[in-house]
C-alpha positions in Angstrom: 0.0 0.0 -0.1 1.6 3.3 -1.1 1.7 6.1 1.4 0.2 9.3 0.3 3.7 10.8 -1.0 4.6 7.8 -2.8 0.8 7.9 -4.4 1.4 11.2 -5.4 4.7 10.6 -6.9 3.0 8.1 -9.4 0.2 11.1 -10.2 2.6 13.7 -10.8 4.4 14.3 -14.4 6.5 17.0 -14.0 10.1 15.6 -13.4 11.1 17.7 -10.8 8.4 17.8 -8.6 8.4 13.9 -8.7 12.3 14.3 -7.1 10.8 16.5 -4.7 8.2 14.0 -3.6 10.3 11.2 -3.9 13.1 13.0 -1.6 10.1 13.8 0.7 9.0 10.4 1.0 13.1 9.3 1.5 13.1 11.8 4.4 10.2 10.3 6.2 11.9 7.0 5.7 8.9 5.5 3.8 9.8 2.1 2.1 13.4 2.4 2.2 14.0 -0.3 -0.2 11.3 0.7 -2.8 12.5 4.3 -2.9 16.4 3.3 -3.3 14.8 1.6 -6.4 12.5 4.4 -7.5 15.6 6.7 -7.0 17.6 4.8 -9.3 14.6 4.6 -12.1 14.2 8.7 -11.7 17.7 9.2 -12.3 17.7 6.6 -15.7 14.6 7.9 -16.8 15.3 11.5 -16.2 19.2 11.6 -16.9 19.2 14.2 -19.5 18.6 17.9 -19.1 15.6 19.2 -21.1 16.8 20.8 -24.1 14.0 23.6 -24.1 14.3 24.2 -20.3 17.6 23.6 -18.7 16.1 23.7 -15.3 14.1 20.6 -15.7 14.9 17.4 -17.3 13.7 15.4 -20.5 11.8 12.4 -20.1 13.6 9.2 -21.6 10.8 7.0 -21.1 8.6 9.2 -23.6 11.3 9.1 -25.6 11.7 5.5 -25.5 8.1 5.8 -26.6 8.5 8.1 -29.4 11.3 5.5 -31.0 8.5 2.9 -30.5 5.7 5.0 -32.2 8.1 5.6 -35.0 8.8 1.9 -35.5 5.5 0.5 -35.1 4.5 -0.2 -38.4 8.1 -1.5 -39.5 7.0 -4.5 -37.3 5.0 -5.9 -39.8 7.5 -5.2 -42.7 10.1 -7.9 -43.7 13.1 -5.4 -43.9 12.2 -3.1 -41.5 11.6 -5.6 -38.6 15.5 -6.0 -37.8 16.1 -2.3 -38.1 13.0 -1.4 -35.6 14.0 -4.2 -33.0 17.7 -3.1 -33.0 16.4 0.4 -32.5 14.2 -0.2 -29.4 16.4 -2.9 -27.9 19.0 0.2 -28.0 16.6 2.4 -26.4 15.6 -0.4 -23.6 19.6 -0.7 -22.9 19.9 2.6 -22.5 17.1 2.8 -19.6 18.5 -0.6 -18.5 15.2 -2.7 -18.6 16.9 -5.8 -18.6 18.6 -5.0 -15.1 15.1 -4.8 -13.6 13.5 -7.1 -15.2 16.3 -9.7 -14.2 16.3 -8.5 -10.5 14.0 -8.9 -7.8 10.2 -8.8 -7.9 10.3 -5.3 -6.2 12.4 -4.2 -9.0 10.3 -5.9 -11.4 7.1 -4.2 -10.0 8.7 -0.9 -9.8 9.7 -0.6 -13.3 6.3 -1.9 -14.3 4.7 1.0 -12.3 7.1 3.8 -14.2 6.1 2.3 -17.5 2.4 2.7 -16.2 3.4 6.1 -15.6 4.9 6.5 -18.9 1.8 5.3 -20.6 -0.4 7.3 -18.8 1.3 10.5 -19.3 1.6 9.8 -22.8 -2.3 9.5 -23.0 -2.8 12.4 -21.0 -0.5 14.5 -23.4 -2.3 13.4 -26.4 -5.8 14.5 -24.8 -4.5 18.1 -24.1 -2.1 18.4 -27.2 -3.9 20.5 -29.9 -1.8 19.2 -32.6 -2.3 15.8 -31.6 -6.0 15.9 -32.3 -6.0 18.3 -35.5 -6.6 17.5 -39.3 -5.9 19.1 -42.4 -2.8 21.0 -41.3 -3.8 22.1 -37.9 -6.8 23.9 -39.1 -9.6 21.5 -37.8 -10.1 19.8 -34.7 -11.3 15.9 -34.7 -14.2 14.9 -32.9 -14.2 13.5 -29.5 -15.1 10.4 -30.7 -12.6 10.2 -33.6 -9.6 11.6 -31.3 -10.4 8.6 -28.6 -10.5 6.3 -31.7 -7.1 7.5 -32.6 -5.5 7.4 -29.1 -7.0 4.2 -28.7 -5.6 2.8 -31.9 -1.9 4.4 -31.2 -2.0 2.7 -27.6 -2.7 -0.6 -28.8 -0.4 -0.6 -32.1 2.4 0.9 -30.2 2.3 -0.6 -26.4 0.8 -3.7 -27.3 1.0 -5.0 -30.8 4.4 -3.8 -31.5 6.0 -6.3 -29.1 4.2 -9.2 -30.5 5.3 -7.9 -34.1 9.0 -7.9 -33.1 9.0 -11.0 -31.2 9.8 -8.8 -28.1 7.3 -9.8 -25.5 9.7 -10.5 -23.0 11.7 -7.6 -23.3 8.9 -5.2 -23.3 6.7 -7.0 -20.7 6.2 -3.9 -18.3 5.5 -1.7 -21.4 3.0 -4.2 -22.7 1.3 -4.9 -19.4 1.2 -1.1 -18.7 -0.7 -0.2 -22.2 -3.0 -3.2 -21.7 -4.1 -1.7 -18.4 -4.1 1.9 -19.6 -6.4 0.7 -22.5 -8.6 -1.4 -20.6 -9.1 1.6 -18.1 -9.1 4.4 -20.7 -10.9 2.8 -23.4 -12.9 -0.6 -22.2 -13.7 -2.8 -25.5 -14.1 -6.2 -25.9 -13.1 -6.0 -29.7 -9.3 -5.9 -29.6 -7.4 -8.9 -30.1 -5.7 -10.8 -27.4 -2.0 -10.7 -27.2 -0.3 -13.5 -25.7 1.7 -12.5 -22.7 5.5 -14.5 -22.0 
C-alpha cells in the first residue's frame, strides 16, 4: 500500500516535482528498499536535461515511447523489422530495462509502475495536445469520438502489438502490461485481439 507521498509521486508528471516528492518520502523513511529503486529509476529516466528548459529534465521513457511509435509500422514489414528491433533494443538498454526485469520482484514491479506512469503520461499529453487531435494541417480539430479512436489505436499498436510483431514480448513486458491496463481503463472494449504474454 502506497503512502500518500508515494501515491502522489505516481500521479505527478513533472520530473522535478516528482523528485521533490521522492525526496520527501525518502526523508520520512518510507519504504527504504522501494525508494532506493525508485530513485535509481528516476535518475535513469530523467538523466538528460530538457533541451528547451535547462531547469528541468527530459523524459527518457517518453523518448523510448516515441522510438516505438516511429517503428510501430515497421514491425510487420520484412526489411523494417530488424532495424526496428535494433533501435528499440538500443533504447531499452539505455534505460537498463533488462537489469530491472532480471532483478528482484520489487524491481520488476517498480519498473512496471514507471512504465504505467509513462503510458498514462503519454495518453494525458495526447488528450491535451491540440496538434495531436488536429486534421488538415492543424486547421480543424477531430471530433471527440475520432480523437478517442486515434488514441486507442495508437496505444494498442505501439504499446501492445509492436512487441508481438517484433517478437519482443519479454523485453517489453512491463510496457505491454502497462499499455493493456491503461487501454482497459481508458478505453474499455471487447473488440481488440488478445496478445499472448510471456
